[in-house]
C-alpha positions as CSV (number, residue, x, y, z in Angstrom):
1,X,71.0,166.3,132.0
2,X,69.1,163.2,131.4
3,X,66.2,163.1,134.2
4,X,63.3,161.8,132.9
5,X,65.2,159.7,130.3
6,X,64.3,155.8,130.1
7,X,67.1,154.2,131.8
8,X,69.0,150.9,130.8
9,X,69.7,148.5,133.4
10,X,71.6,146.0,131.2
11,X,74.2,143.9,133.8
12,X,75.5,146.7,135.8
13,X,78.7,144.9,137.4
14,X,79.7,145.3,141.0
15,X,83.3,143.3,141.7
16,X,84.6,143.4,145.0
17,X,88.1,141.3,145.0
18,X,89.8,140.7,148.3
19,X,92.0,137.9,149.3
20,X,89.8,134.7,149.0
21,X,92.6,132.0,149.4
22,X,91.5,132.0,153.0
23,X,91.5,128.9,155.4
24,X,88.1,126.9,156.4
25,X,87.2,129.1,159.0
26,X,87.5,132.3,157.4
27,X,85.5,131.1,154.7
28,X,82.4,129.6,156.1
29,X,82.2,133.2,158.5
30,X,82.3,135.0,155.2
31,X,80.2,132.6,153.0
32,X,77.7,133.0,156.4
33,X,78.4,136.9,156.1
34,X,77.4,136.5,152.4
35,X,74.1,134.1,153.1
36,X,73.1,136.7,155.7
37,X,73.0,139.5,153.1
38,X,70.0,137.2,151.3
39,X,67.9,137.9,154.1
40,X,69.6,141.9,154.3
41,X,66.9,142.9,156.4
42,X,66.8,140.6,159.1
43,X,70.6,141.0,159.9
44,X,71.4,144.5,158.6
45,X,70.5,147.9,159.6
46,X,71.7,151.0,157.3
47,X,72.5,154.7,158.8
48,X,73.1,156.8,155.2
49,X,71.8,160.2,156.0
50,X,75.1,162.2,156.9
51,X,77.5,159.3,156.5
52,X,77.1,155.5,155.6
53,X,76.8,152.7,158.2
54,X,76.2,149.5,157.5
55,X,75.4,147.5,161.4
56,X,75.1,144.0,162.1
57,X,72.4,142.7,163.9
58,X,73.8,139.4,164.5
59,X,77.2,139.7,163.7
60,X,79.8,136.9,162.3
61,X,83.4,138.4,161.4
62,X,86.0,138.7,163.9
63,X,88.5,141.3,164.3
64,X,91.1,138.9,163.1
65,X,89.1,138.1,160.4
66,X,89.6,141.7,159.4
67,X,93.2,141.2,159.8
68,X,93.7,138.1,157.7
69,X,91.9,139.9,154.9
70,X,93.2,143.3,154.9
71,X,96.9,141.8,155.8
72,X,97.5,144.8,157.5
73,X,97.1,146.7,161.4
74,X,94.7,149.5,161.2
75,X,96.2,153.0,161.3
76,X,95.0,153.6,164.7
77,X,92.7,151.8,167.2
78,X,90.5,153.5,169.6
79,X,89.1,151.9,172.7
80,X,85.9,152.1,174.5
81,X,83.8,151.3,177.2
82,X,82.0,148.7,174.6
83,X,84.7,147.3,172.3
84,X,87.2,149.4,169.8
85,X,86.9,151.5,166.7
86,X,89.1,150.7,163.7
87,X,90.5,153.2,161.6
88,X,92.0,152.5,158.2
89,X,93.3,155.5,156.8
90,X,94.6,157.0,153.3
91,X,95.9,160.2,153.2
92,X,95.9,161.6,149.3
93,X,98.9,162.3,147.8
94,X,100.8,164.8,145.2
95,X,102.9,163.9,142.6
96,X,105.8,162.9,144.7
97,X,103.4,160.7,146.4
98,X,103.8,162.2,149.6
99,X,100.6,163.4,151.6
100,X,99.2,166.9,150.5
101,X,99.1,168.7,153.5
102,X,97.9,172.0,152.0
103,X,94.2,169.8,151.1
104,X,92.5,169.6,154.4
105,X,89.4,167.2,154.5
106,X,90.7,165.1,151.5
107,X,91.5,162.1,153.1
108,X,89.5,158.6,153.2
109,X,88.8,157.5,156.3
110,X,87.1,153.9,156.8
111,X,86.2,152.6,160.4
112,X,85.3,149.5,161.7
113,X,83.5,149.1,165.1
114,X,84.8,146.1,166.9
115,X,82.6,144.7,169.9
116,X,83.5,143.3,173.6
117,X,83.5,139.4,172.0
118,X,86.1,140.8,168.7
119,X,83.2,140.8,166.2
120,X,82.5,143.4,163.8
121,X,79.7,145.6,164.7
122,X,79.9,147.8,161.7
123,X,81.6,149.6,158.7
124,X,81.2,153.4,158.6
125,X,82.6,154.8,155.3
126,X,84.4,157.7,154.5
127,X,81.9,160.4,153.4
128,X,84.1,161.1,150.3
129,X,83.8,157.9,149.4
130,X,80.1,158.1,149.0
131,X,81.1,160.8,146.3
132,X,81.9,158.2,144.1
133,X,79.7,155.2,145.5
134,X,76.2,156.6,146.7
135,X,74.5,155.4,149.3
136,X,71.8,154.1,147.5
137,X,74.3,152.2,145.4
138,X,76.2,150.6,148.1
139,X,72.9,149.4,149.4
140,X,72.2,148.0,146.3
141,X,75.3,146.2,146.0
142,X,75.2,144.6,149.4
143,X,71.3,143.6,148.7
144,X,73.0,141.9,145.4
145,X,75.6,140.4,146.9
146,X,73.7,138.2,149.2
147,X,73.2,136.2,145.6
148,X,76.5,137.0,144.0
149,X,78.8,135.0,143.1
150,X,82.2,133.8,144.8
151,X,85.2,133.3,142.4
152,X,88.4,131.9,144.3
153,X,90.1,131.0,142.0
154,X,90.3,134.8,140.8
155,X,89.8,136.1,143.9
156,X,86.4,138.5,143.8
157,X,82.9,138.6,144.6
158,X,80.5,139.4,141.5
159,X,77.1,140.7,142.4
160,X,74.5,142.6,139.7
161,X,73.1,145.1,141.7
162,X,70.3,146.4,138.6
163,X,67.5,144.6,140.5
164,X,67.9,146.6,143.5
165,X,68.6,150.1,142.1
166,X,65.8,152.7,142.0
167,X,65.4,153.5,138.4
168,X,65.8,156.9,139.0
169,X,69.2,156.6,140.3
170,X,71.7,158.9,138.2
171,X,75.4,158.4,138.4
172,X,78.1,160.6,140.0
173,X,78.4,164.2,138.0
174,X,82.3,164.9,137.6
175,X,81.9,168.1,138.6
176,X,80.9,167.5,142.4
177,X,83.6,164.9,142.5
178,X,86.3,167.5,141.9
179,X,84.6,169.9,144.5
180,X,84.6,167.0,147.4
181,X,87.7,165.4,146.4
182,X,89.7,168.2,145.1
183,X,92.2,168.3,142.3
184,X,93.2,164.6,140.6
185,X,96.8,164.0,140.8
186,X,96.6,163.6,137.0
187,X,93.8,163.7,134.2
188,X,94.1,161.3,130.8
189,X,91.8,162.7,128.3
190,X,90.8,161.3,124.9
191,X,88.0,162.0,122.8
192,X,85.0,160.0,124.4
193,X,86.6,159.7,127.7
194,X,88.2,161.7,130.5
195,X,89.7,159.6,133.3
196,X,90.4,161.4,137.2
197,X,93.5,159.8,138.7
198,X,93.8,159.8,142.4
199,X,96.4,158.5,144.6
200,X,96.3,158.2,148.4
201,X,99.0,156.6,150.7
202,X,97.4,154.2,153.2
203,X,98.7,155.7,156.8
204,X,100.3,152.7,159.2
205,X,100.5,152.8,162.9
206,X,103.0,153.4,164.9
207,X,103.9,149.6,165.2
208,X,104.1,149.7,161.2
209,X,106.2,153.3,160.7
210,X,109.3,151.8,159.3
211,X,107.6,149.5,156.7
212,X,106.7,151.2,153.4
213,X,102.7,152.1,153.2
214,X,101.5,150.9,150.1
215,X,99.3,153.0,147.7
216,X,95.8,153.3,147.1
217,X,94.6,154.4,143.3
218,X,91.5,155.2,142.2
219,X,90.7,155.6,138.4
220,X,87.3,157.7,137.7
221,X,86.5,157.4,134.4
222,X,84.1,160.1,133.2
223,X,82.1,161.1,129.8
224,X,82.7,164.4,128.6
225,X,79.4,165.0,127.2
226,X,77.3,164.8,130.2
227,X,80.0,164.9,132.7
228,X,78.9,161.6,134.6
229,X,81.0,159.1,136.5
230,X,80.7,156.2,134.1
231,X,83.5,153.4,135.3
232,X,85.4,153.2,138.6
233,X,88.2,151.2,139.6
234,X,89.8,151.6,143.0
235,X,92.6,149.7,144.6
236,X,92.8,150.0,148.4
237,X,95.9,148.7,149.3
238,X,94.6,145.2,148.7
239,X,90.5,145.7,148.1
240,X,89.9,146.2,144.6
241,X,86.1,147.8,143.9
242,X,85.1,148.0,139.9
243,X,82.0,149.7,139.2
244,X,80.4,149.9,135.8
245,X,78.0,152.9,135.6
246,X,78.0,152.9,132.1
247,X,75.0,151.2,131.2
248,X,72.7,153.3,133.5
249,X,73.0,156.5,131.4
250,X,71.2,155.7,127.9
251,X,73.1,155.8,124.7
252,X,71.9,159.0,123.3
253,X,73.4,160.7,125.9
254,X,77.0,159.6,125.8
255,X,79.8,160.9,123.5
256,X,80.1,157.7,122.5
257,X,78.3,154.7,122.0
258,X,80.9,152.1,122.4
259,X,80.5,150.0,125.5
260,X,83.3,150.0,128.0
261,X,83.9,146.8,129.0
262,X,82.9,145.1,132.5
């Protein structure tokens, strides 16, 4: 639909908000991780053919740092010969905020690989998450975060991925999202936008099973004219992700030329 059109890369903003009111040691390790991102190919490898896995060649973050940042235990820990796999599982919910057992394959699962020294060795993202944030966009974002800004007061890291993205990149398509993620919990429609609203309940492990599991909300704003995703706001029970794809679509192709706020 917009193939061959000239794309505008004005301020494609990626914002990751995490708990940055950190102890000194955790902050220093996060800073070391951020500095590694500046020399990305020296410190990381990526597997992105069928999944997206970020592998740490020189790990600096510990398992305890994950617990500190996430403020919750993983849904499941699988022990192995070389360490552990930590699974963070979010189950899609229906209007009653109950897991949708009738929709198989709609859960979001994020996997952290912990080595024998209790260091974070790899992060594997849910295939469904890649339907709203494609692998090439994630890689560009990670490379950009090396030169990003850490705002401790507002608890967020922001970066501009424009320079690291291929000019032929297109935002995700609404119909493809619906086919992979299933029907949204609700849809908020307006003349120039359509917002697909998904909700997921975090699966607590057995030790925390008596607690109330938090909800994760994912709002996907689409342009009715192009059918393309223009804005993402997701809160995965503590980790917030905000993405603005709108600047990647020529104004003449959009329903409204008015700008979506960053």
